[in-house]
C-alpha positions in Angstrom: 244.8 17.6 42.8 246.3 15.3 45.4 246.5 11.6 44.7 244.8 8.9 46.8 245.3 5.1 46.9 243.0 2.5 48.5 244.6 -0.7 49.6 242.1 -3.6 49.6 242.4 -6.6 51.9 240.0 -9.4 52.8 237.0 -10.9 51.3 234.9 -9.9 48.2 232.5 -8.0 50.4 235.4 -5.9 51.6 236.4 -5.4 48.0 233.0 -3.9 47.2 233.5 -1.4 50.1 237.0 -0.5 48.8 235.5 0.2 45.3 232.8 2.4 46.8 235.4 4.3 49.0 237.5 4.8 45.8 234.4 6.0 43.9 233.7 8.7 46.6 237.4 9.8 46.7 237.5 10.2 42.9 235.4 13.3 43.2 238.1 15.1 45.2 241.4 13.2 44.4 243.3 11.7 41.6 243.1 7.9 42.1 246.3 5.9 41.8 246.9 2.2 42.0 250.5 2.8 43.2 250.6 3.8 46.8 254.2 5.1 46.4 252.9 8.0 44.4 249.9 8.7 46.7 249.5 11.7 49.1 246.7 9.9 50.9 246.6 6.1 51.5 243.6 4.3 53.0 244.1 0.6 54.0 240.8 -1.1 54.0 241.5 -3.8 56.6 240.1 -7.3 57.4 239.5 -8.4 60.9 237.9 -11.8 60.5 240.5 -14.2 61.9 244.0 -13.8 63.3 245.8 -14.4 60.0 243.7 -11.6 58.4 244.4 -9.2 61.3 248.1 -9.8 61.0 248.0 -9.3 57.2 246.2 -6.0 57.8 248.7 -4.7 60.3 251.6 -5.7 58.1 250.0 -3.7 55.2 249.6 -0.7 57.4 253.2 -0.9 58.6 254.4 -1.3 55.0 252.4 1.8 54.0 253.8 3.7 57.0 257.2 3.4 55.5 256.0 5.6 52.6 255.4 8.4 55.1 259.1 8.6 55.6 260.4 7.7 52.2 257.5 8.7 49.8 254.9 11.3 49.1 252.4 10.1 51.6 251.1 12.9 53.8 248.2 11.0 55.4 247.8 7.3 56.2 244.4 5.9 57.4 243.0 2.5 58.3 239.4 1.7 57.4 237.2 -1.4 57.4 236.8 -4.3 59.9 240.0 -4.1 61.9 239.6 -0.3 62.2 236.0 -0.8 63.4 237.0 -3.4 65.9 240.3 -2.2 67.2 240.5 1.5 66.1 241.7 3.0 69.4 244.3 0.2 69.8 245.6 0.8 66.2 246.1 4.5 66.9 247.9 3.8 70.1 250.2 1.1 68.6 251.0 2.6 65.2 252.0 6.3 65.6 252.4 6.7 61.8 248.6 6.3 61.4 246.8 9.6 61.0 243.5 8.1 61.7 241.1 5.2 61.7 237.8 5.2 59.8 235.4 2.7 61.5 233.3 0.5 59.3 230.5 3.0 59.1 229.3 5.5 56.5 231.6 5.2 53.5 230.2 8.2 51.8 231.4 10.5 54.6 235.1 9.6 54.1 235.9 12.5 51.7 234.2 15.0 54.0 236.2 13.6 57.0 239.4 14.0 55.1 238.7 17.5 53.8 237.8 18.7 57.3 240.6 17.0 59.2 242.4 19.3 61.5 245.7 18.7 63.2 244.3 16.0 65.5 244.3 12.4 64.4 241.0 11.2 62.9 238.8 8.7 64.7 235.4 7.8 63.4 233.3 5.0 64.9 229.7 4.0 64.7 228.7 1.4 67.3 225.5 0.5 65.4 226.2 -0.1 61.7 223.5 0.8 59.3 225.2 1.8 56.1 224.2 0.2 52.8 225.7 1.2 49.5 223.3 1.9 46.6 223.3 1.8 42.8 223.5 5.6 42.6 226.7 5.8 44.6 230.0 6.1 42.7 232.1 2.9 42.5 235.4 2.3 40.8 235.9 -1.4 40.4 239.1 -3.3 41.2 238.0 -6.4 39.3 238.5 -7.1 35.6 236.2 -5.4 33.1 234.1 -8.5 32.5 233.5 -9.4 36.2 232.0 -7.7 39.3 231.0 -8.6 42.8 227.6 -7.2 43.8 226.9 -7.1 47.6 223.2 -7.7 48.1 223.2 -7.3 51.9 225.5 -6.4 54.7 225.8 -7.4 58.3 224.8 -10.7 59.9 222.2 -12.1 62.3 223.5 -15.6 62.5 225.7 -15.0 65.6 227.8 -18.1 65.2 229.8 -18.6 68.4 233.2 -18.3 66.8 232.6 -15.3 64.6 233.0 -11.5 65.3 231.4 -10.3 62.1 228.0 -9.4 63.8 229.9 -7.2 66.3 231.8 -5.5 63.4 229.1 -5.3 60.7 225.9 -5.0 62.7 222.5 -6.6 62.0 221.7 -8.2 58.6 220.3 -5.6 56.2 219.2 -6.3 52.7 219.5 -3.8 49.9 216.3 -2.9 48.0 215.8 -5.3 45.1 215.3 -2.5 42.6 218.7 -0.9 43.6 220.5 -4.2 43.0 218.8 -4.7 39.6 219.6 -1.2 38.5 223.3 -1.6 39.6 223.6 -4.8 37.6 222.0 -3.1 34.6 224.7 -0.4 34.8 227.5 -2.9 35.2 226.2 -4.8 32.1 226.3 -1.6 30.1 229.9 -1.3 31.1 230.6 -4.7 29.7 230.4 -6.9 32.8 229.4 -10.4 31.9 229.8 -12.3 35.2 228.1 -11.2 38.4 228.9 -12.8 41.7 226.3 -12.1 44.4 227.8 -11.8 47.8 226.6 -11.2 51.4 227.4 -12.6 54.8 224.5 -15.0 54.1 223.2 -14.7 50.6 220.4 -17.2 50.9 218.8 -15.0 53.7 218.5 -12.0 51.3 215.3 -10.1 51.9 214.2 -11.6 55.2 214.7 -8.4 57.0 213.2 -6.1 54.3 210.5 -8.2 52.8 209.6 -10.6 55.6 210.9 -13.7 53.9 214.0 -14.7 51.9 213.5 -13.5 48.3 216.7 -14.5 46.5 214.4 -16.6 44.2 212.6 -13.4 43.2 215.8 -11.5 42.7 217.6 -14.0 40.4 215.0 -14.0 37.6 215.2 -10.2 37.5 218.9 -10.3 37.1 218.7 -13.1 34.5 216.6 -10.8 32.3 219.3 -8.2 32.0 220.9 -8.1 28.6 224.6 -8.6 28.7 224.8 -10.6 31.9 225.8 -14.1 31.0 226.9 -15.7 34.3 225.4 -15.3 37.7 227.4 -16.8 40.6 226.1 -17.5 44.1 228.5 -17.1 47.0 228.1 -17.7 50.8 224.8 -19.6 50.6 224.0 -21.0 54.0 222.3 -24.4 53.9 219.5 -23.9 56.4 217.3 -21.7 54.1 218.4 -23.2 50.8 215.0 -24.0 49.3 213.8 -26.4 46.6 212.6 -23.3 44.7 216.1 -22.0 44.6 217.4 -25.3 43.3 214.7 -25.3 40.5 215.8 -21.8 39.5 219.4 -22.9 39.3 218.3 -25.9 37.1 216.1 -23.9 34.7 218.0 -20.6 34.3 221.1 -21.1 32.1 222.7 -17.9 33.2 223.1 -19.1 36.8 226.4 -21.0 37.1 226.1 -24.6 38.1 228.2 -23.7 41.2 227.3 -23.2 44.8 229.3 -22.0 47.8 228.0 -23.6 51.0 230.0 -22.7 54.1 229.2 -25.8 56.3 232.1 -25.2 58.8 231.9 -28.7 60.4 230.3 -32.2 60.2 229.8 -33.2 63.8 226.4 -32.3 65.1 227.9 -31.7 68.6 230.4 -29.2 67.2 227.8 -27.6 65.0 225.6 -27.1 68.0 228.5 -25.5 69.9 229.1 -23.3 66.9 225.4 -22.2 67.0 225.0 -23.3 63.4 221.3 -23.9 62.4 221.8 -27.0 60.3 222.7 -30.6 61.1 225.1 -32.9 59.2 222.1 -34.9 57.9 220.4 -31.7 56.5 223.7 -30.7 54.8 224.1 -34.2 53.3 220.5 -34.1 52.1 221.0 -30.7 50.4 224.1 -31.9 48.6 222.3 -35.0 47.4 219.3 -32.9 46.1 221.6 -30.5 44.3 223.5 -33.3 42.6 220.2 -35.1 41.7 219.0 -32.0 39.9 222.4 -30.9 38.6 224.8 -33.8 38.2 227.6 -31.6 36.9 227.3 -28.9 39.6 230.5 -27.8 41.4 230.1 -27.5 45.1 232.5 -25.5 47.3 232.5 -25.4 51.1 234.7 -24.3 54.0 235.5 -26.0 57.3 237.0 -25.1 60.6 239.4 -27.5 62.4 240.3 -27.4 66.1 237.1 -25.7 67.4 237.2 -25.7 71.2 236.6 -29.2 72.6 236.8 -30.9 69.2 237.8 -34.5 69.9 239.7 -36.7 67.6 236.4 -38.6 67.1 234.6 -35.4 66.1 237.3 -34.5 63.7 237.0 -38.0 62.3 233.3 -37.3 61.7 234.4 -34.3 59.6 236.8 -36.4 57.6 234.2 -39.1 57.0 231.7 -36.4 55.8 234.2 -35.0 53.4 234.8 -38.5 52.0 231.1 -39.0 51.6 230.2 -35.6 50.2 233.1 -35.5 47.7 233.0 -31.7 47.4 234.7 -30.2 44.4 236.3 -27.3 46.3 237.1 -27.0 50.0 238.7 -24.3 52.0 240.0 -25.0 55.6 240.7 -22.6 58.4 242.3 -23.5 61.7 240.0 -22.2 64.4 240.9 -18.6 65.5 240.1 -17.6 69.1 238.4 -14.3 68.5 238.1 -11.9 71.4 234.5 -11.1 72.4 233.0 -14.3 70.9 231.4 -17.0 73.0 233.7 -19.7 71.6 236.8 -17.7 72.8 235.6 -18.3 76.4 234.9 -22.0 76.0 236.9 -24.6 77.9 239.2 -27.1 76.1 240.8 -24.8 73.6 242.8 -26.8 71.2 246.6 -26.3 70.9 247.6 -24.5 67.7 249.8 -27.3 66.5 246.8 -29.7 66.7 244.5 -27.3 64.9 247.1 -26.8 62.1 247.8 -30.6 61.8 244.1 -31.3 61.5 243.8 -28.6 58.8 246.6 -30.2 56.8 245.1 -33.6 57.2 241.8 -32.4 55.9 243.4 -30.6 53.0 245.4 -33.7 52.1 242.2 -35.8 52.0 240.5 -33.1 49.9 243.3 -33.0 47.4 242.8 -36.8 46.8 239.1 -36.3 46.4 239.5 -33.3 44.2 241.9 -35.1 41.9 239.5 -37.9 41.5 236.6 -35.6 40.7 238.7 -33.4 38.4 239.8 -36.3 36.3 236.3 -37.6 35.9 235.7 -34.3 34.0 238.3 -35.1 31.4 236.6 -35.3 28.0 233.6 -33.2 29.1 232.6 -30.0 27.3 232.3 -27.0 29.6 231.7 -23.2 29.3 234.8 -21.1 30.2 235.4 -17.4 30.5 238.6 -16.1 29.0 240.8 -14.1 31.5 244.3 -13.7 30.1 245.9 -14.2 26.7 249.2 -16.1 27.2 250.0 -16.4 23.5 248.1 -16.3 20.1 247.1 -19.9 20.8 246.7 -20.1 24.6 244.6 -18.4 27.2 244.0 -18.6 30.9 240.3 -19.2 31.6 237.9 -20.3 34.2 235.0 -22.8 34.1 231.7 -21.8 35.6 232.7 -24.1 38.4 235.6 -21.8 39.4 235.1 -18.6 41.3 237.7 -15.9 40.7 240.8 -15.9 42.9 239.8 -18.8 45.1 239.3 -21.7 42.7 241.2 -23.2 39.8 241.8 -22.2 36.2 241.9 -23.7 32.7 245.1 -23.5 30.5 243.3 -23.4 27.2 244.5 -23.9 23.6 242.4 -21.9 21.2 241.8 -21.9 17.5 240.2 -18.4 17.0 240.8 -14.8 18.0 239.1 -13.8 21.2 238.8 -10.9 23.6 239.1 -10.9 27.4 235.8 -11.9 28.9 234.6 -14.0 26.0 232.7 -17.1 27.1 233.3 -20.1 24.9 232.9 -23.8 25.0 236.0 -26.0 25.7 236.8 -29.7 26.1 238.8 -30.8 29.2 241.9 -32.7 28.2 243.9 -33.0 31.5 243.3 -32.2 35.2 245.1 -32.1 38.5 243.5 -31.5 41.8 243.0 -27.8 41.2 243.4 -26.8 37.5 242.5 -28.1 34.0 244.1 -28.1 30.6 241.7 -27.9 27.7 241.1 -26.9 24.1 238.6 -24.7 22.4 235.6 -26.6 21.0 235.7 -26.1 17.2 
């Protein structure tokens, strides 16, 4: 049996796709995590912004070296970059044996088995694939944690973003399929579920005629074994009072929310084709904190959008000072081919975009340090991730999403297993991480 390796790049939504691809391949191939020993390598690429595209191309070129020096017989690119620039990849990288556009993941083994001497090129202009609970999936995440993609595609059509061109229209998975998948994950020992989509709060609008995340969450919370439910990529314009109430009353839902706001100048938000105003975002943050004073709020912002003046950037800085968000990610605007923003006048110089990014990050570091230190002495729930010694673990609070947020360096008194959720007291904090001790 030949060996296959899947190299995952990009966001958690892409990771789910990589896990599904791996699951389908496992029926025909021996799966290895070491590409150096693989006969077939699939790089599941990201094509969101320029940095992600460059990382994907570097990964392909790195794997291409294994065709000369290793066992690799076939190298393929899949995912967003392959969907968007498949023909160009084949032209520019002769070591590639094919590109698998971001289409029907379940057909990949069939395509490989029936490949002839010609290079492979698959591409669906209109994306309609949705994975299901009954499809095989080999998770890349730790045993106690899993991402669950509840929808794919996007209808928001923000002016800077190519995702709708790549992923197609927004399409929600059936609720029963999601619930059944999470039941299965719980039986495997998964305790923490992170719900992801391009726009999680819009879940169900296309399938059920209205957003129904508030119907889905109670069904998930009923599943025995699931202890934490984390909400990612929640757009503010359809974040309802009902959703806030469910977060307040359901203890399994982490007191954490990811709100990608992108900017805080109404003029820029309008040019971005975002559906919320700064005032609406501020009101939502206020309501969340009124109902859940200890909630952790994460957001992302873009600096240097076309035409962004110093005054408009100052509005963003002022909002970040006002909002005092716990976690902030910042991207310098990436001029993406085929998007309306790419054709706008007054494109900002790269050095200005980067300088504004660094200025915003420096401000956020000060705010985060202040907020983190206010949590010293508080008792929080943490999930144990890695045993450092018999008396120390690496852990995460429910306010920290895997891989993107901080960790807790935790002194413990008792024996534990990876994935245990315990109570801890915060003893020290910097702008990103905590130190703490197990609550006796």
